[in-house]
C-alpha positions in Angstrom: 63.9 20.4 126.6 64.3 19.6 122.9 67.8 18.5 121.8 69.4 19.7 118.7 70.8 16.9 116.6 74.0 17.6 114.7 75.4 15.6 111.8 76.9 12.2 112.6 79.8 10.8 110.6 77.3 8.7 108.6 75.2 11.7 107.8 78.2 13.7 106.8 79.2 11.0 104.4 75.7 10.8 103.1 75.7 14.6 102.5 79.0 14.3 100.5 77.5 11.5 98.3 74.3 13.5 97.7 76.2 16.6 96.7 78.3 14.5 94.3 75.0 13.2 92.8 73.8 16.8 92.3 71.4 17.0 95.3 70.5 20.5 96.2 72.3 22.0 99.3 69.1 23.5 100.6 67.4 20.1 100.5 70.4 18.6 102.3 69.9 21.1 105.1 66.2 20.1 105.4 67.2 16.4 105.5 69.7 17.1 108.2 67.1 19.1 110.2 64.6 16.2 109.9 67.0 13.6 111.4 65.8 12.4 114.8 68.2 12.6 117.7 70.3 9.5 117.9 72.1 7.6 120.7 75.9 7.7 120.6 76.1 4.2 119.2 73.5 4.7 116.5 76.0 4.1 113.7 77.7 1.0 115.0 77.3 -1.7 112.4 78.4 -5.2 113.2 81.1 -6.8 111.1 78.7 -9.5 110.0 76.3 -6.9 108.7 79.0 -5.4 106.5 79.9 -8.9 105.3 76.3 -9.8 104.6 75.8 -6.6 102.5 79.0 -7.1 100.5 77.0 -7.7 97.4 73.7 -6.0 98.1 71.1 -6.2 95.2 67.6 -4.9 95.1 64.6 -5.7 92.9 61.5 -3.6 92.9 59.6 -0.6 91.6 59.1 3.1 92.3 60.0 3.1 96.0 63.3 1.2 95.6 64.3 3.0 92.4 63.9 6.4 94.1 61.0 7.8 92.2 60.1 11.2 93.7 57.6 13.9 92.6 56.6 11.7 89.7 60.1 11.4 88.2 63.6 9.9 88.5 66.9 11.7 88.5 70.3 11.1 90.1 69.5 13.2 93.2 66.4 11.1 94.0 68.2 7.8 93.3 70.9 8.8 95.7 68.3 9.0 98.5 66.4 5.8 97.9 66.0 3.5 100.9 68.4 0.9 99.6 71.1 3.5 98.9 70.7 4.8 102.5 70.7 1.2 103.8 73.9 0.4 101.9 75.5 3.6 103.2 74.7 2.6 106.8 76.1 -0.8 106.2 79.3 0.7 104.9 79.2 -1.0 101.5 79.4 0.1 97.9 76.0 0.2 96.1 76.2 0.9 92.4 73.2 2.6 90.7 72.6 3.5 87.1 72.1 7.2 87.9 70.2 9.4 85.5 71.4 12.7 84.2 69.4 15.9 85.1 66.6 16.7 84.4 65.9 13.0 84.7 64.4 9.9 83.1 61.6 11.0 83.3 61.9 14.4 85.0 60.2 15.0 88.4 57.8 17.9 89.2 59.2 21.1 90.6 57.6 23.3 93.3 55.3 25.2 93.5 52.8 23.0 91.8 50.6 25.9 90.5 53.4 26.8 88.1 52.9 23.4 86.5 56.4 22.5 85.5 58.6 19.4 85.2 62.3 19.8 86.1 62.9 19.8 82.3 60.9 23.1 82.1 58.1 21.3 80.1 54.5 22.0 81.1 53.0 19.6 83.6 49.7 19.7 81.7 51.1 16.6 79.9 53.5 13.9 81.1 57.2 14.5 80.3 58.5 11.1 79.1 62.0 12.4 78.1 65.1 10.7 79.3 68.4 12.7 79.6 70.5 9.5 79.7 73.1 8.1 82.1 74.9 10.3 84.6 77.1 7.4 85.8 79.4 4.8 84.1 77.9 1.8 85.8 77.9 -1.2 83.4 74.5 -2.9 83.5 73.3 -4.7 85.5 73.5 -2.2 88.4 73.1 -3.3 92.1 69.8 -1.4 92.3 67.8 -3.2 89.7 64.5 -1.5 90.6 62.6 0.2 87.8 59.7 2.7 88.0 56.3 1.1 87.5 57.6 -2.5 87.7 55.1 -5.1 88.5 56.1 -8.5 89.9 55.7 -9.9 86.3 57.9 -7.2 84.9 60.6 -7.9 87.5 60.5 -11.6 86.6 60.2 -11.4 82.8 60.7 -8.0 81.2 64.2 -7.4 79.6 65.7 -4.7 77.4 65.7 -7.3 74.6 62.0 -8.0 75.0 61.2 -4.2 75.0 63.4 -3.7 71.9 61.6 -6.5 70.1 58.1 -5.0 70.7 58.7 -1.3 71.5 55.1 -0.2 70.8 54.0 -2.5 73.7 56.0 -0.5 76.3 56.1 3.0 77.6 58.5 5.2 75.7 60.6 6.1 78.7 60.9 2.4 79.7 62.7 1.8 76.4 65.5 4.1 77.7 65.5 3.2 81.4 65.6 -0.6 81.1 68.7 -0.6 78.9 70.5 1.6 81.3 69.8 -0.6 84.4 69.8 -4.1 83.0 72.0 -6.1 80.6 70.2 -6.8 77.3 68.9 -10.4 78.0 68.2 -9.9 81.7 65.2 -9.2 83.8 65.5 -7.9 87.3 65.3 -11.4 88.7 67.8 -12.9 86.3 70.2 -10.0 86.8 69.9 -10.6 90.6 70.9 -14.2 90.1 73.9 -13.3 87.8 75.2 -10.9 90.4 75.4 -13.7 93.1 74.2 -11.5 95.9 74.8 -11.9 99.6 71.8 -9.7 100.5 68.7 -9.0 98.5 66.0 -6.4 98.9 62.5 -7.3 97.5 60.0 -4.5 97.1 57.1 -5.5 94.8 53.3 -5.3 94.6 52.6 -1.5 94.7 52.5 -1.3 90.9 49.8 -3.9 90.9 47.3 -1.4 92.4 48.8 2.1 91.8 47.1 2.8 88.5 43.7 2.1 89.9 44.4 4.1 93.1 45.4 7.2 91.2 43.1 7.0 88.2 40.0 6.1 90.2 39.1 3.4 87.7 39.1 -0.2 88.9 39.5 -2.8 86.1 40.9 -6.1 87.3 43.3 -8.1 85.2 42.8 -11.8 84.6 46.4 -12.1 83.4 49.5 -9.8 83.3 49.7 -10.4 79.6 46.1 -9.9 78.5 45.5 -7.6 75.5 42.6 -5.8 77.2 43.6 -2.8 79.4 43.5 -3.3 83.2 44.3 -1.0 86.2 45.0 -3.4 89.0 46.1 -7.0 89.4 44.2 -9.2 91.9 46.3 -11.0 94.4 45.4 -14.4 93.0 46.9 -13.4 89.6 50.0 -12.1 91.3 50.5 -15.0 93.6 52.3 -17.5 91.3 54.6 -14.8 90.0 55.5 -13.6 93.5 56.1 -17.3 94.5 58.4 -17.8 91.4 60.4 -14.7 92.4 60.7 -16.0 95.9 62.1 -19.3 94.6 64.7 -17.5 92.4 65.8 -15.3 95.3 66.0 -18.3 97.6 68.3 -20.1 95.1 70.8 -17.3 95.5 71.4 -18.3 99.1 71.4 -14.6 100.1 69.9 -13.1 103.2 66.8 -11.2 102.3 64.5 -8.4 103.3 60.9 -8.2 101.9 58.9 -5.0 102.0 55.1 -4.9 102.2 52.8 -2.8 100.1 51.4 0.3 101.9 47.7 0.7 101.9 46.4 3.5 99.7 44.9 5.4 102.6 48.4 6.1 103.8 49.1 8.3 100.7 48.4 12.0 101.2 47.8 12.6 97.5 44.3 11.0 98.1 42.2 13.6 100.0 38.8 13.4 101.5 36.2 15.3 99.5 35.0 17.1 102.6 38.5 18.5 103.2 38.5 19.8 99.6 35.0 21.3 100.1 36.4 23.2 103.1 38.9 24.9 100.8 36.2 26.1 98.4 37.1 29.8 98.8 40.8 29.3 98.5 40.4 27.1 95.4 38.2 29.8 93.8 41.2 32.1 93.9 43.0 29.6 91.6 40.1 29.5 89.2 38.5 26.2 90.4 34.9 26.1 91.6 34.3 23.2 94.0 31.0 21.5 93.4 28.4 21.1 96.3 28.7 17.3 95.8 32.0 17.5 97.7 30.3 18.7 100.9 28.7 15.4 101.8 30.8 13.0 99.7 32.6 10.1 101.3 34.9 9.8 98.3 38.7 10.3 98.0 40.0 12.7 95.4 43.5 12.5 93.9 45.0 15.9 94.5 46.6 15.6 91.0 43.0 16.2 89.7 43.0 19.6 91.4 46.4 20.5 90.1 45.4 19.8 86.5 42.2 21.9 86.9 44.3 24.8 88.3 46.6 24.7 85.3 43.7 24.7 82.9 42.1 27.6 84.7 45.3 29.6 84.3 44.8 29.2 80.6 41.8 31.5 81.0 39.0 29.0 81.4 37.5 28.6 85.0 37.2 24.9 86.0 34.6 23.0 88.0 35.7 20.3 90.4 33.3 17.5 91.2 34.0 14.8 93.8 31.4 12.5 92.4 32.4 9.1 91.0 31.8 8.7 87.2 31.2 5.0 86.5 33.7 3.6 84.0 35.8 6.8 83.9 39.3 7.5 85.0 38.0 10.4 87.1 40.7 10.3 89.8 37.9 9.7 92.4 37.7 6.7 94.7 34.5 5.6 96.4 34.6 3.8 99.7 33.8 0.6 97.8 36.9 1.2 95.6 39.1 1.7 98.6 37.8 -1.4 100.2 38.5 -3.4 97.0 42.0 -2.1 96.7 42.8 -2.4 100.4 41.6 -6.0 100.1 44.1 -6.6 97.3 46.9 -5.1 99.3 46.0 -7.2 102.3 46.2 -10.4 100.2 49.5 -9.3 98.6 51.0 -8.6 102.0 49.9 -12.0 103.3 51.7 -13.6 100.3 54.8 -11.5 100.9 54.9 -12.1 104.6 54.4 -15.8 104.2 57.2 -15.9 101.6 59.6 -14.1 104.0 58.6 -16.3 107.0 58.9 -19.6 105.1 62.5 -18.8 104.3 63.4 -17.1 107.5 63.8 -13.7 105.8 63.2 -10.3 107.3 59.8 -8.8 106.5 58.9 -5.1 106.8 55.4 -3.9 107.4 55.5 -0.4 106.0 52.1 0.7 107.2 53.3 2.0 110.6 56.1 3.9 108.9 53.6 5.4 106.4 51.2 6.2 109.2 53.8 8.2 111.0 54.7 10.1 107.9 51.1 10.6 106.8 50.2 12.1 110.2 52.6 14.9 109.6 51.1 15.8 106.3 48.1 17.4 107.9 44.7 18.1 106.4 44.2 19.4 102.8 44.9 23.1 102.3 44.9 24.6 98.9 47.6 27.1 99.7 49.9 24.3 100.9 49.1 22.0 98.0 49.6 24.6 95.2 52.0 27.2 96.5 54.3 25.4 99.0 57.6 23.6 98.4 56.5 20.7 100.6 52.8 20.4 100.0 52.4 16.9 101.5 54.5 17.4 104.6 58.1 16.6 105.4 58.1 13.0 104.3 56.3 12.9 100.9 57.4 14.3 97.6 55.4 16.6 95.3 53.2 13.8 93.9 51.9 12.9 97.4 52.5 9.2 96.5 56.2 8.6 96.9 58.5 9.5 99.9 60.8 12.5 99.9 64.4 11.9 100.9 63.4 12.2 104.6 60.6 9.7 103.9 63.0 7.3 102.3 65.1 7.5 105.5 62.1 6.4 107.5 61.6 3.5 105.1 65.3 2.6 105.4 64.9 2.7 109.2 62.0 0.3 109.1 64.0 -2.0 106.9 67.0 -1.8 109.2 64.8 -2.6 112.2 63.4 -5.7 110.6 66.8 -6.9 109.4 68.3 -6.4 112.8 65.5 -8.4 114.4 66.0 -11.4 112.1 69.7 -11.3 111.5 71.0 -9.6 114.7 72.9 -6.9 112.8 73.7 -3.4 114.2 72.2 -1.3 111.5 71.2 2.2 112.8 67.5 3.0 113.3 66.6 6.7 113.8 62.8 6.9 113.8 60.6 9.8 113.0 61.3 13.1 114.7 57.9 13.7 116.5 58.9 17.3 117.4 58.3 18.4 113.8 55.3 20.7 113.2 52.4 19.0 111.4 53.1 20.8 108.1 56.1 22.7 106.9 53.9 25.0 104.9 52.8 28.3 106.4 
């Protein structure tokens, strides 16, 4: 018989903090319902865990910052995996929270309406920044910033951005100054804060542009003038090693997270699954090409969303699953996937060796992402375009970053790895396997 799982003391505190950060009550109910049943001692945290986390600092990118549905706002920051981990450890974790509708705003459901939280059309990116929602004086404890590569974490500062604003994304000009003190990068800020525990989550930004754009252009240097879409592991290696040296000098305990492989991301859908939804997509004004029927390619579901929004403008759209050489067509061939997965494999070897050489905890995120991806189900046009949770319980509206429930799964994976190395008593819930495959009817 299935057991009902009520709120524990830790979850109740989590709910109060989320509400204070502006998180929707309905979403809180969903998060509570998703919690796996826990043993009675699930929230027992050892005194040495609380002591170790006394000054918890995180460097990283989208995942650690709390990016969700393509944007960042206080409610998504409050449910990032490091915020959850700090809550479970019973320590204060200061974040430079962003005022609603965000910096930049996330997407809102359903996707066929094509709106950012700001109300702007999702036909184009919304790079607006509503500013700070908190009074945290930079640097914050959560130093992670959206889109940050290892090089950015090591070297990019608000001062550097201000000196060459045209070289940086418009929204980064706002975000960096809210999170970091003027002369500090993520790594230098981490050292200044004299942490007792450090979270390191880097490497995903090195391949994400290629994975989502479907265009693979390798970098020979992080600072090259020519455009690139991914960073080979050999280019990233010395920067990752330098970050590891800086973290080691802090003397803190550390957890290092791996880079998930791109096949774990439900935004990337098999062409054959899209072909099977030909009739449903026709109802949204999109004609699926016959090349999708036999194609082995992956298609970024954001391509479908964009076509639907254009079709609503009165112009029917054609969807091809064919790869266009040299174009950012949002289509990945099997060879593209092999190349990017090879980069991820090499990055993870570097990250794992870095952790093992210092006796740090290392988190292989692939099993966690496998469990979350399994509950996303196959592609269905009605779920993708008209449902509040188109990619399942554990992924947000972009199909790339976790939802609050998914962030809990990541936090659990981190806690398990930390407990294994440091013998702490951090709680680990696990994925509720009794959930239906997809929350969308």
